[in-house]
N, C-alpha and C positions, 0 to 999 in steps of 0.2 A: 482263095479266103477262106479263113477258118470257120468249122461248123459250130453255127449256132450265133456266133458272134460277128455283131457288128465292125465293120473297118473301122478301125481309129484314124481319124484326122491327123497328119503329121503336123505337129509343131514347129513353128520358125524357134529357132537361137533364141531368140527375144522373150518368147512364150513359153518357150523352157527353164529358163535363168528366173523367168517372173513365179513358176511353178515352185520352182525348187526354194526359192525365198519365202514364198508364201509358205510352203509346207515347214522354214524354219519357226518361223511365226503364231503360227498354228497351234491354240493350247490342247495340250492332251485331254480326251475325253476319258471321265471318271466312269469306266465303264462297269466296273463292281458295286458302283453306289447307285447307278440308274437302274440294273440288275436286281439288287436290293430292295430300295424303293417300288418296283415294278410290281417285283414276286410280292412281297408285303401288302399291297394295296391291292392288287388282282387277286391273293388269295385271301382278304379281308371280305371285299366284293363277294369272294364264294362264302366265306366263311357267314355273311350275314343270309344271304339265301339261303343257306341251309339251317340259319336259326328258323329263318319265315317257314321255310318247311316243315319243319317238324314243329314250328305253331299249330301251323293249318292239319297237318297230323293230328298230334295230341288232343287240340282246344275245341278242334270243328269236326273231327271225324271225318276227316280226309286217308283214303290211304296213299301209300309211299306211289303211285302210279297216277293219280287224281289229283294230288296236290302242287304237280308241279307246275302247270299251266295258269293258276293263283299266284305262284310264287314268283315265276317269271311277270306276271302283271304286276304284281305289289314293286319291285324289284324297277319294274320301266316306270313308274308312278312316281316313284324315289328319284330316282334319275332325271329325268323331266320338272321335277319339285326343287331339284339342287340345282338343274342348269337356271330356271328361271329365277332364282334367287343367285345365281353369281358362283353358287359355293362352286360345283364341280369342276367348273374350269378352273379355279384355284385347285382344286387336289391335283386333277390332272398337271398343272403346272410342276408340281411335283413329282408327281409319282408316272408321268411319259406314258409308256405303252400297258401298264399296269389297267389302266382305268378304262383304256380303248377295247382291251381284251373282251371283258363280258358283256352280256347283255346290254348291260348301261352304257356303253361305249355307244352301242347302235344310237339306243334311245337318245343319249346327249346329242351326236348329230344329230337328229331329226329336230328337237327341242329348238338346240340352237340356230337352226336355219328358219324356222319357224319364228324365232324370237327376231334374228336380223331383220326378216322380210316383212316383217309385220306392218311398218307405214305405207307398203304398195295394197293393202288391203287384203282381209280373209282369202279372198278365191286365189287371184292372182298372185298374191307374195306370197301370204304361207300356206295355203294349198299347192297353190304349184310352184314353190321352193324344197318345201320341207319332204317333198317325196321325188324331189331329182335321184338323193340318194340310196334313197327306198328304195326307186322302180328299179336299180341294177341288182341290190342284193336279192329281191324277191326275185327276179329274174335268175340272176345264176344258182339261187336254194333251190326253184322248180326246176331249173336244169338238172341240179345235182341229184335232186330226190327222184326224178324222173331216172337217170342213168345208176344208181345205187338200186331203186326199185327193178331195174331190168336185169342188174346184175344179179339181185338175189331170187328174181324169177327165173331164171335159167338154171341155178346153183342148186334150186328145190327139183326145178324139171326134172336135172340131170338127176339129181341124188335123193 
C-alpha cells in the first residue's frame, strides 16, 4: 500500500475502454479564462472592501485598526443583500472561485441556505439550516485560533 493514498479499484477492461472514450469527448477546461475571472472578481471584491475601509477612516474618524470590523460587516450585508436579490449567484456563475474566497462568499452561503429553507419556518428552516455550514467554520476557526495562540505563546515564552 502506498503512503497516504487509498488503493485504486481495479477497473474491468470495459470500464477502462469507457474511461478512455469519455476522455476523448471531454471538452478542454478554459483554465486561463477561469483564473482570470476569479482573480478579477475576487480582487474587485477586495478593492470594494478597501474602499469601504478608507471611507470609514476618512469620513467617520476610524483608525486603520478599528475600521476592519465595520468594513467586514458592510461586506457581509452587501453580500446577503445581493444573494437575496439573486445577483450574487449570477456573479458567482461567471466568476467561479473569485466570489467564494472572500468573506462575502461565506455570507452568501449562509444567506442562500436561509433562503432555501424559509418555507420550513424561521426556527427549524432558516435558523436550523443556515448555521449548518457556519457551525463547522466556527469550530475550525476557534480550533485554529487556539493552536495559533498556543504557538505564539510558546514563542514569546521562549524568546
